[in-house]
KOLPAMI-22006 format. One record per residue: residue number from 1; x, y, z of N, C-alpha, C, CB in turn. Coordinates in Angstrom, 1 decimal. Glycine has a CB too. Layout:
R    k    n.px    n.py    n.pz   ca.px   ca.py   ca.pz    c.px    c.py    c.pz   cb.px   cb.py   cb.pz
R  NUM       X       Y       Z       X       Y       Z       X       Y       Z       X       Y       Z
...
***
This chain:
R    k    n.px    n.py    n.pz   ca.px   ca.py   ca.pz    c.px    c.py    c.pz   cb.px   cb.py   cb.pz
R    1   -13.2    25.9    -4.1   -12.2    25.6    -3.8   -11.4    26.7    -4.3   -11.9    24.5    -4.0
R    2   -11.1    27.7    -3.8   -10.4    28.3    -4.7    -8.9    29.0    -4.6   -11.2    29.1    -5.1
R    3    -8.1    28.2    -5.5    -6.8    28.6    -5.5    -5.9    29.2    -6.1    -6.4    28.1    -5.4
R    4    -5.2    30.0    -5.3    -4.4    31.0    -6.0    -2.8    30.9    -5.7    -5.0    32.5    -5.6
R    5    -1.8    31.1    -6.5    -1.0    31.1    -6.7    -0.2    32.3    -6.7    -1.2    30.5    -7.4
R    6     0.5    33.1    -5.6     1.4    34.1    -5.8     2.9    33.8    -6.3     1.4    34.7    -4.5
R    7     3.2    34.5    -7.3     4.1    34.4    -8.3     5.3    35.0    -7.6     3.8    35.0    -9.7
R    8     4.7    35.5    -6.7     6.3    36.2    -6.1     6.8    35.5    -4.7     6.1    38.1    -5.7
R    9     5.7    34.7    -4.3     6.3    34.0    -3.0     7.3    32.9    -3.3     5.1    33.3    -2.1
R   10     7.9    33.0    -2.5     9.5    31.9    -2.4     9.0    30.4    -2.2    10.8    32.3    -0.7
R   11     7.7    30.2    -1.7     7.0    28.6    -1.7     6.8    28.3    -3.3     5.2    28.4    -0.7
R   12     7.5    27.5    -4.1     7.2    26.6    -5.3     5.4    26.7    -5.3     7.9    24.8    -5.1
R   13     5.0    27.2    -6.8     3.8    26.9    -7.1     2.8    25.9    -6.9     3.9    27.0    -8.0
R   14     3.6    24.6    -6.8     3.0    23.5    -6.6     3.2    23.1    -5.2     3.4    22.5    -7.3
R   15     3.8    23.2    -4.2     3.1    23.5    -3.0     2.4    24.2    -2.5     3.5    23.6    -2.4
R   16     2.3    25.2    -3.5     1.2    26.4    -3.0     0.3    26.0    -3.1     1.1    27.6    -3.5
R   17    -0.4    25.0    -4.0    -1.4    24.2    -4.3    -2.1    23.3    -3.3    -0.9    23.6    -5.4
R   18    -0.5    22.4    -3.0    -0.8    21.3    -1.7    -1.3    21.6    -0.9     0.0    20.7    -1.1
R   19    -0.8    23.1    -0.7    -1.3    24.0     1.0    -2.7    24.1     0.6    -0.4    26.1     1.4
R   20    -3.2    25.1    -0.5    -4.7    24.9    -1.1    -5.8    24.1    -0.7    -4.7    24.5    -2.4
R   21    -5.2    23.1    -1.0    -6.0    21.7    -1.5    -6.5    21.5     0.4    -4.6    19.9    -2.5
R   22    -5.1    21.1     0.5    -4.7    20.4     2.2    -5.7    21.3     2.9    -2.9    20.6     2.9
R   23    -6.1    22.6     2.8    -6.7    23.7     3.8    -8.3    23.4     3.3    -6.1    25.6     3.6
R   24    -8.4    23.5     1.9   -10.1    23.2     1.5   -10.2    21.4     2.3   -10.4    23.1    -0.9
R   25    -9.3    20.2     2.4    -9.9    19.1     2.8   -10.2    19.4     4.7    -8.9    17.8     2.2
R   26    -8.8    19.9     5.5    -9.0    20.5     6.5    -9.9    20.8     7.3    -8.7    21.0     6.3
R   27   -10.5    21.9     6.3   -11.4    22.4     6.1   -12.8    21.9     6.0   -11.0    22.7     5.4
R   28   -13.5    21.0     5.4   -14.4    20.3     5.5   -14.8    20.9     3.8   -15.3    20.6     6.9
R   29   -14.5    21.6     3.3   -14.8    22.1     2.2   -15.0    21.1     1.2   -13.9    23.1     1.8
R   30   -13.4    20.1     1.1   -13.6    18.9     0.6   -13.5    17.5     1.2   -12.9    19.0    -0.2
R   31   -14.5    16.8     1.2   -14.6    15.9     2.0   -13.9    14.1     1.4   -16.0    16.1     2.4
R   32   -14.2    13.8     2.2   -13.9    12.0     1.2   -14.5    11.7     0.6   -13.9    10.9     1.7
R   33   -13.9    11.0    -0.5   -14.8    11.1    -1.7   -15.0    12.0    -2.9   -15.8    11.3    -1.2
R   34   -14.7    13.2    -2.5   -15.3    14.8    -3.4   -13.9    14.1    -4.1   -15.3    17.1    -2.4
R   35   -14.1    14.7    -5.5   -13.4    15.0    -6.8   -12.6    16.1    -6.4   -14.4    15.4    -8.1
R   36   -11.3    16.6    -6.5   -11.0    17.6    -7.1   -11.0    17.9    -8.4   -10.1    17.7    -6.8
R   37   -10.9    19.5    -8.4   -11.2    19.9    -9.9   -10.1    19.0   -10.8   -10.9    21.7   -10.1
R   38   -10.3    19.0   -12.4    -9.9    18.7   -13.1    -8.3    19.1   -13.1   -10.7    18.9   -13.8
R   39    -6.9    18.5   -13.7    -5.8    19.1   -13.9    -6.4    20.4   -14.8    -4.7    18.2   -14.5
R   40    -6.7    20.7   -16.0    -6.7    21.5   -16.7    -7.2    23.1   -16.0    -7.5    20.9   -17.7
R   41    -8.4    22.3   -15.1    -9.7    23.6   -14.5    -8.3    24.3   -13.2   -12.0    22.5   -13.3
R   42    -8.1    23.6   -12.7    -7.5    24.3   -11.8    -6.1    25.0   -11.7    -7.6    23.7   -11.0
R   43    -5.5    24.4   -13.0    -4.7    25.3   -13.9    -5.1    26.7   -14.2    -4.7    24.7   -15.1
R   44    -6.1    26.5   -14.9    -7.0    27.9   -15.4    -7.3    28.7   -14.2    -8.6    27.6   -16.2
R   45    -7.5    27.8   -12.9    -8.1    28.7   -11.8    -6.9    29.5   -11.0    -9.0    27.8   -10.6
R   46    -5.9    28.9   -11.4    -4.9    29.7   -10.2    -3.6    29.9   -11.1    -4.5    28.7    -8.6
R   47    -3.6    30.2   -12.2    -3.4    30.4   -13.8    -1.9    29.8   -13.7    -3.6    32.1   -14.5
R   48    -1.4    28.7   -13.4    -0.5    27.9   -13.8    -0.3    26.9   -14.8    -0.4    27.5   -13.1
R   49     0.8    26.7   -15.3     1.0    25.8   -15.9     0.4    23.9   -15.7     2.3    26.1   -15.7
R   50    -0.6    23.1   -16.7    -1.3    22.2   -16.1    -0.4    20.9   -15.2    -2.0    21.6   -17.3
R   51     1.3    21.3   -15.9     2.2    20.1   -14.8     2.5    20.7   -13.3     3.9    19.7   -15.6
R   52     2.5    21.6   -13.5     2.5    22.6   -11.9     1.2    22.0   -11.0     2.2    24.6   -12.1
R   53     0.0    21.6   -11.7    -1.0    20.7   -11.2    -0.8    19.5   -10.5    -1.6    20.5   -12.0
R   54    -0.4    19.0   -11.8     0.3    17.0   -12.1     1.0    17.2   -11.0     1.6    16.3   -13.7
R   55     2.0    18.1   -10.5     3.1    17.6    -9.6     2.2    18.1    -8.0     5.0    18.6   -10.0
R   56     1.5    19.2    -7.8     0.9    19.1    -6.7    -0.1    17.9    -6.6     0.4    20.4    -6.5
R   57    -0.8    17.8    -7.4    -1.4    15.9    -7.0    -1.2    15.0    -6.7    -1.7    15.0    -7.4
R   58     0.6    14.8    -7.3     1.2    13.3    -7.8     1.4    13.8    -5.7     3.2    13.0    -9.6
R   59     1.8    15.1    -5.3     2.2    15.3    -4.0     1.3    14.8    -2.9     2.4    16.7    -3.9
R   60    -0.1    14.9    -3.2    -0.9    14.8    -2.6    -1.1    13.5    -1.9    -1.7    15.2    -3.3
R   61    -1.0    12.6    -3.7    -1.0    11.2    -3.3    -0.1    10.6    -2.3    -0.7    10.5    -4.3
R   62     0.7    11.1    -3.0     2.2    10.6    -2.0     2.1    10.9     0.0     3.8    12.0    -2.7
R   63     0.8    11.9     0.4     0.8    12.1     1.6    -0.6    11.5     2.4     1.1    13.5     1.7
R   64    -1.0    10.8     1.4    -1.9    10.2     1.4    -3.7    10.7     1.4    -1.4     9.7     2.3
R   65    -3.2    11.8     1.3    -5.1    13.0     1.0    -6.0    12.6     0.0    -4.9    14.6     0.2
R   66    -5.2    12.2    -1.2    -5.6    12.1    -2.1    -5.4    11.0    -3.1    -5.4    13.0    -2.2
R   67    -6.3    10.8    -4.0    -6.0     8.7    -4.7    -6.4     9.3    -6.2    -7.6     6.8    -3.8
R   68    -5.8     9.3    -7.1    -5.7     9.4    -8.3    -6.9     8.4    -8.7    -4.3     9.1    -8.8
R   69    -7.5     8.0    -9.8    -8.1     7.3   -10.8    -8.1     7.2   -11.7    -8.8     7.3   -10.8
R   70    -7.5     6.4   -12.7    -7.2     6.5   -14.3    -8.6     6.9   -14.9    -6.6     4.9   -14.9
R   71    -8.5     8.1   -15.8    -9.8     8.6   -16.5   -10.8     9.1   -15.9   -10.3     7.8   -17.2
R   72   -10.5     8.8   -14.2   -11.7     9.4   -13.8   -11.7    10.6   -12.8   -12.5     8.3   -13.1
R   73   -10.4    11.0   -12.6    -9.5    11.9   -11.6    -9.6    12.1   -10.7    -9.4    12.9   -11.5
R   74    -9.3    13.0    -9.4    -8.6    12.7    -8.3    -9.2    13.2    -6.9    -7.3    13.2    -8.4
R   75    -9.1    11.8    -6.2   -10.5    12.2    -5.5   -10.0    12.4    -3.9   -11.9    10.9    -5.8
R   76   -10.5    12.7    -2.6   -10.2    12.8    -1.5   -10.6    11.3    -0.5   -10.7    14.0    -1.1
R   77    -9.4    11.0    -0.2    -8.9     9.7     0.0   -10.0     9.5     2.0    -6.5     9.8     0.1
R   78   -10.5     7.9     1.9   -11.3     8.1     3.3   -10.4     8.6     4.4   -11.8     6.7     3.9
R   79    -9.0     8.6     4.4    -8.1     9.6     5.8    -7.6    10.6     5.6    -6.8     9.0     6.5
R   80    -8.0    11.1     4.0    -7.6    12.3     3.9    -8.2    13.3     5.0    -8.0    12.7     2.6
R   81    -9.2    13.4     5.3    -9.5    14.4     5.8    -8.5    14.4     7.3   -11.0    14.4     5.9
R   82    -8.4    13.5     8.1    -6.7    13.4     9.2    -5.7    13.9     8.7    -6.1    12.0     9.5
R   83    -4.9    13.1     7.4    -3.7    13.6     6.6    -3.7    15.1     6.7    -3.7    13.2     5.0
R   84    -4.6    15.5     6.1    -4.3    16.9     5.9    -4.6    17.8     7.5    -5.4    17.4     4.6
R   85    -5.7    17.6     8.1    -5.3    18.0     9.7    -4.4    17.9    10.3    -5.9    17.5    10.6
R   86    -3.6    16.8    10.4    -2.2    16.7    10.9    -1.1    16.8    10.5    -2.0    15.9    11.2
R   87    -1.2    17.2     9.1    -0.2    17.8     8.4    -0.5    19.7     8.7    -0.5    17.2     6.7
R   88    -1.4    20.2     8.8    -1.4    21.3     9.0    -1.2    21.9    10.1    -2.2    21.5     8.7
R   89    -1.8    20.6    11.3    -1.0    21.2    12.7     0.2    21.0    12.7    -1.4    20.8    14.0
R   90     0.8    20.2    12.2     2.0    20.0    12.2     3.0    21.4    11.7     2.2    18.8    11.5
R   91     2.9    21.8    10.7     3.0    23.0    10.6     2.4    24.0    11.0     3.0    23.0     9.9
R   92     1.2    24.3    12.0     1.2    25.4    13.1     1.8    25.2    13.6     0.4    25.7    13.8
R   93     2.2    24.1    14.4     3.4    23.8    15.8     4.5    24.0    15.2     3.5    22.2    16.6
R   94     4.9    23.9    14.1     6.8    24.4    13.9     6.4    25.9    14.2     7.9    24.1    11.8
R   95     4.9    26.6    13.3     5.6    28.4    13.4     5.3    28.7    14.4     5.1    29.8    12.5
R   96     4.7    28.1    15.4     4.2    28.6    16.7     6.0    28.3    17.7     2.4    27.2    17.4
R   97     6.3    27.1    17.5     7.9    27.3    18.2     9.1    28.2    17.6     8.5    25.9    18.3
R   98     8.9    28.3    16.0     9.9    29.9    15.3     9.6    30.8    16.1     9.6    30.7    13.6
R   99     7.9    31.0    16.4     7.6    32.4    17.1     7.7    32.7    18.6     6.2    32.7    16.8
R  100     7.6    32.0    19.1     7.9    31.6    20.5     9.8    31.8    20.4     7.2    29.6    20.9
R  101    10.4    31.0    20.1    12.1    31.0    20.1    11.9    32.5    20.4    13.2    30.5    18.4
R  102    11.7    33.0    18.9    11.9    34.4    18.6    11.4    35.5    19.8    11.2    34.6    17.3
R  103    10.2    35.2    20.3    10.0    36.0    21.5    10.7    35.9    22.9     8.8    35.9    21.8
R  104    11.2    34.8    23.1    12.1    34.0    24.2    13.3    35.0    24.5    12.8    32.4    23.6
R  105    14.0    35.1    22.5    15.1    35.4    22.6    14.9    37.3    22.4    15.9    34.4    21.5
R  106    13.8    37.5    22.3    13.4    39.3    22.4    12.9    39.3    24.1    11.6    39.9    21.0
R  107    13.5    38.6    24.7    13.1    38.6    26.3    11.9    38.8    27.2    13.7    39.5    26.7
R  108    10.7    38.1    25.8     9.4    37.8    26.7     9.5    36.7    27.7     8.2    37.4    25.9
R  109     8.8    36.7    29.2     8.8    35.6    29.8     7.9    34.6    29.2     8.6    35.8    31.0
R  110     7.9    33.0    29.2     7.2    31.7    29.0     5.8    32.2    29.1     7.6    30.5    30.0
R  111     5.6    32.5    30.6     4.4    32.5    31.1     3.3    34.1    30.5     4.8    32.3    32.8
R  112     3.9    34.6    29.7     3.5    36.0    28.9     3.1    35.4    27.7     4.6    37.2    28.7
R  113     3.6    34.3    26.9     3.9    34.0    25.6     2.5    32.7    26.0     5.9    33.6    25.2
R  114     2.3    31.8    26.8     1.7    31.6    27.1    -0.5    32.1    27.6     2.7    31.5    27.5
R  115    -0.2    33.0    27.9    -1.5    33.6    27.9    -1.8    34.0    26.9    -1.8    34.5    28.6
R  116    -0.3    34.8    25.7    -0.7    35.4    25.0    -1.7    34.3    23.7     0.7    36.4    24.7
R  117    -1.0    32.9    23.7    -1.0    32.4    23.0    -2.7    31.7    23.4     0.2    31.8    22.9
R  118    -3.2    31.4    24.7    -4.5    31.5    24.9    -5.6    32.4    24.7    -4.4    31.3    25.8
R  119    -5.0    33.2    24.7    -5.9    34.6    24.4    -6.4    34.3    22.5    -4.4    36.4    24.7
R  120    -5.2    33.9    21.9    -5.6    33.6    20.3    -6.1    32.7    20.4    -4.7    33.2    19.3
R  121    -6.0    31.8    20.8    -6.6    30.6    20.8    -8.0    30.9    21.5    -5.8    29.5    21.6
R  122    -8.3    31.6    22.3    -9.7    31.9    22.5   -10.1    31.0    23.9   -10.6    31.5    21.1
R  123    -9.0    30.1    24.4    -9.1    29.6    25.4    -8.7    30.0    26.6    -8.8    28.9    25.1
R  124    -8.9    31.2    26.8    -7.9    31.8    28.0    -8.9    31.1    29.4    -7.6    34.0    28.0
R  125    -7.8    30.7    30.4    -8.0    30.2    31.1    -8.9    28.5    31.3    -8.2    31.3    31.4
R  126    -8.7    28.1    30.1    -9.1    26.6    30.3    -8.2    25.7    29.6   -10.6    26.3    29.9
R  127    -6.6    26.2    29.2    -5.4    26.0    28.8    -4.3    25.5    30.2    -5.1    27.4    28.2
R  128    -3.8    24.4    30.4    -3.2    24.4    31.8    -1.9    23.2    31.2    -4.4    23.9    33.2
R  129    -0.7    24.3    31.4     0.7    23.7    31.7     1.5    23.6    32.5     1.3    23.8    31.3
***
């Protein structure tokens, strides 16, 4: 897992780390039962304060993607991959909705947007609505 924090991003560093870990879980890079890097290890990798990693790990646990075990570390939960994929899909859908709203306001027709999405998803001719 290679997590970097963009200090110029409007997204708080802890949330950037949450996104990075969720991406790693959703993609299968981290599987159920896998141990996440130590707080100090991830802080050194991401060039952030260890408190930032602690907050990210607490947020991930609150989401149900990970579970901390005192003295042992933080691990991906059995439901972690499903949680991560669902959260990433929800964020993607929100981005699609925003992009579609902008395109419609710019005068593009819904059919053009649908075809564009099909091409982008590699499903041209397979998606029906």
